[in-house]
C-alpha positions in Angstrom: 8.0 14.8 1.6 7.5 12.9 5.2 5.7 9.9 6.0 4.5 8.5 9.5 3.5 4.6 8.8 1.9 2.6 11.3 2.8 -1.2 11.1 1.3 -2.7 13.8 3.6 -6.3 14.6 0.6 -8.6 12.7 1.1 -7.0 10.0 4.9 -7.0 10.1 4.8 -10.6 10.7 2.4 -11.1 7.7 4.3 -9.2 5.2 7.6 -10.8 5.7 6.2 -14.3 6.0 3.1 -14.7 3.9 4.6 -11.6 0.7 8.2 -11.3 1.8 7.9 -7.7 1.8 10.1 -5.6 4.3 8.9 -2.1 5.7 11.4 -0.1 4.3 9.8 -1.2 0.7 6.8 0.1 1.8 8.5 2.9 2.7 10.3 3.6 -0.4 6.6 2.5 -2.3 4.8 5.3 -0.5 7.7 7.9 -1.9 8.3 6.1 -5.3 4.4 6.4 -5.9 3.8 8.1 -9.3 0.8 8.5 -9.7 -3.0 8.4 -7.4 -4.7 6.6 -4.7 -7.3 4.1 -5.6 -10.3 3.7 -2.9 -11.0 -0.3 -2.0 -14.9 0.2 -2.5 -15.9 -3.3 -2.0 -18.2 -3.7 1.3 -15.9 -6.6 3.5 -13.0 -3.6 2.8 -14.8 -0.3 3.1 -13.8 1.6 6.7 -13.5 4.9 7.8 -11.4 6.5 7.0 -11.4 4.9 4.1 -9.2 2.3 2.8 -6.3 3.0 -0.1 -4.4 2.2 -2.4 -1.7 2.3 -4.9 1.1 0.6 -7.1 4.4 1.7 -6.8 8.3 0.7 -7.7 10.4 -0.4 -5.0 14.5 1.2 -5.5 14.7 -2.0 -6.3 12.2 -2.4 -9.6 9.5 -4.6 -7.4 6.3 -3.9 -7.7 4.3 -4.1 -4.9 0.4 -2.5 -4.1 0.7 -0.9 -0.2 -2.7 -0.7 1.1 -3.3 1.6 3.9 -5.3 3.9 5.9 -4.9 8.0 6.3 -4.9 8.7 9.7 -4.2 12.4 9.0 -2.2 14.4 7.6 0.6 12.1 6.1 0.1 9.6 8.9 -0.7 6.2 7.0 -1.6 3.2 8.7 -0.6 0.5 6.1 -2.9 -3.1 6.0 -1.0 -5.0 3.5 1.4 -5.0 0.8 2.3 -7.7 -1.7 3.5 -8.1 -5.5 -0.1 -7.4 -7.1 -1.8 -9.4 -9.4 -2.6 -8.6 -13.2 -6.1 -7.4 -13.0 -4.7 -4.9 -9.9 -2.5 -3.9 -12.1 -5.0 -2.8 -15.1 -6.7 -1.5 -12.1 -4.1 1.0 -11.5 -3.0 2.3 -14.8 -6.7 2.8 -15.7 -8.1 4.3 -13.3 -5.1 6.4 -11.0 
């Protein structure tokens, strides 16, 4: 399966500087995802199309939360990606 990931220069900078996440790690998470997707329904994060997220491992076993918008079939705009907190891991494990 091939994914077309759009990541703005601003987001790439934030991923690198704030979260220590590379574009390659984001791509690995898309390919390594084994569970479903969850929608971010918080009012402040509502978008059209909806903001979605999942948690997956990189090829090196690093657990990351990926937040994105699906623009079209397998074309995604990445909003952020970072190491999830304990609560996010529990939510994903319960509902995904």
